Structure formats: structure tokens, C-alpha cells
N, C-alpha and C positions, 0 to 999 in steps of 0.2 A: 727418345721414346721409340720403342720397337712396335711395329704393327705386325700382326699375324696374318699371313696370306694363306688361304686354303684353296687348293686346286682339287676338284673332284674328278676322278677318273673311274668310271664305272667298271672298266675292264681290269683295273689294278687295285687290289685290296691292300690296305695298309697292313704291314706285318704287326703281329702282337708286340707289345712293348718288350716283353722278355726276349723275343727272337730278333729284335732289331740289331743290326750289325754295328750301329753307332752308339748303342746304349745297352748296358748289361743290367738294367734295373728291372726289378719285378713290378708287375702292375700295381700291387698293393704292398708297398714296403712296410716291413715291421720296424720296430724301434731298433733292433739289432742290425737290420740291413742299413738303416739310416746312419748308424754310428760307424759301420765299417766301410761304407761306400766311399770310394775315392772321388774327389771333385777336381775337375780340370779348370784351370784358370780362376781359382777362388782366392780373393784377397782376404786379408785378416778380418775385415768387418763382416764379410759373408760367412767366414768360418765361425765367428762369434754368434751370428744370427742362427746359423745351422745348429750350433750347440744348444742355443736357447730352445729351438724347435724340438730337438731330441729330448731335452729335459722336460718340456711340456708334455710330450708324448709319453715319457716314462712315468710322469706323475699322474697319468690318466686324463690329462686335459684334452681338449679338442684341438688336434693338429691337422691342418689342411694338407692332405697328401700331395696336392699339386705344388705346394710351396717347397716340398722336400726335393724336387728335381732340379737339375742344372738348367737354368733359364736360357742358356745359350742354345740348347737343343730344342727347337720348336716342335719337332715330332714327339719328343718325350713329354713336353708340357701339354701338347694337345691330347695325347693318349691318356695322360694322367687326369686331365680335366674330364675326359669322357668316362674314364673309370669311376671318377668321383660322382658323375651324374647317372651312372648305370643304376637302373632300378627306380629312378625317380619317375612317378606317374606322368609328369608333364612332358617326358621325353619317351615316346613310344619306341618299341624295339626296331621298327623299320626306319625311323629317323636316326636312331643311334647307329644302325648298320650303315646307313648312307654317310653319316658323319665320320665313321671309322675308315671309310674308303678314301677320305680326303688326304691329299699330300700336303702336310702342314710345313711351312717354312717361314722364316722371318722375311717380311717384305723389304726390298731394298729402298732405303731412304736416301734421296740425293744429298750429297755433301755440300756444305757451305750455304750460300744464299740462294742457290738454284731452286730450292723447294718453294720459294715464294712465287715463282713464275707459274707453278701448277695451280695456284689458287686464284680464282676469278673474284675480284672484289666488286661488289655491286653497292653503290652508294644508295641509301634509301631516298625515296622521293620526298620532296617537301610536303608538309601537311596541306590538306585541302584549304584553299583560301576562303571557301564559303562556310564549312562546318568545322574545320580544324582537325579532322580525323587523320590518322596515319594509315587507315585501311584503304589501300590503293590497288589498282590492277593495271596491267599494261595492255594497251590495245594492240591490234595486229600491226599498226603503223609504228609502234614503239612508244607511244605517248602514255604518260601516267594519268589515270583517271580515278576519281573518287568512287568508292564502292557504295556510299550512301547517296550522294548527289547524282551520280551518273553510273548506275549499275550496268554490268556488262551484258544485259539481255540482248541488245541490238548486235553487239559484237559477237556474241555466241551464235545468234541466228545467222549472221553473215559468215562465220567460220563453218557452220554446218552446211550452209548452202554452197560454199566454196568446195567442201569435200564431196558433196553430191556431184557437182560439175566435174571435178577431177576424176571421179569414178566413171562418169559417163564418157569422158574423153579417152581414158585409157582403154586399150582393147582387151 
């Protein structure tokens, strides 16, 4: 599975898709552009899927323009997705401008079994012995308490008081 990693750099605007040195695709490809576009590293199954998409577009069907791009180029996929969202009232122009400045690239995923070390596994606490609920909270000491039988009101007051004392001690 590939993860998309976005890096926002306010001083560096992302080039328009058509001007990208790594991609000669137009922002909104036509059916003819899709049919003539060369694909790098495409296996036979991808070619068949691509032909199906072109056929759907030629028949007047709804073809997602994001799917027409080479998925190995994260920048092209990101720009195509933004082009697809352009004009949507849920995405105001200032948000779209800031999203276009992002440097999109596929995140590096560790090889082998090393990725499991990045995930912290937390075993859920046992149910409350009094009421049987799984709604638990963890005290400052690390003990699991029941939200119903022993709500965290005292712990919250204690934490707030500790923060007040810390602020008073710091210069």
C-alpha cells in the first residue's frame, strides 16, 4: 500500500501539471490524449484497465480523470485530484491554492517486518469488575479506572492544579 506524503512549502509553488518536467500530461486529458499517452512501467493488466477507461470515456460515461494518470507519479496524481476538485464549493480557492503548493510524493514504507516496530500496540484494559463496562480512563499514575464508577473529576482537578503549580515555578 502506498501512502501519499504532502510537504507544504509556502515559498515554493508546485508547477502546473502540464509544465511538470516529469510528466507531459495535460491537467484535464481528453479521450484522445488518454489513448495516445505513453505509459511507463505498465503491465498488461494495467493496459487492459486503461483501455476500459478510455472506452468508458468515449461512450460518454463518467471516467474519473485521476484514474487516467500514472499512479507511480505522486505529483501527477495529486495535481489531477486537485483539478478534479477545482470548483467544488466545499473547497474554497484559498484552500485549493495552499493544497497546490504542496510537494506530493509517495511516503517511504519500511521494507520487511520493520514496519511493525513503528506501531504501538495498546492492549485494552479488562472490563470494570463492578459494572462490566469497557469505558475506561487512565490515571496520571497509569492505572485504568472506570468512567462510570470512578469518573476522572478528581484526576482532572489534580492535573489542572499541577499545571498551575508548573506555571508558577517556571520564570
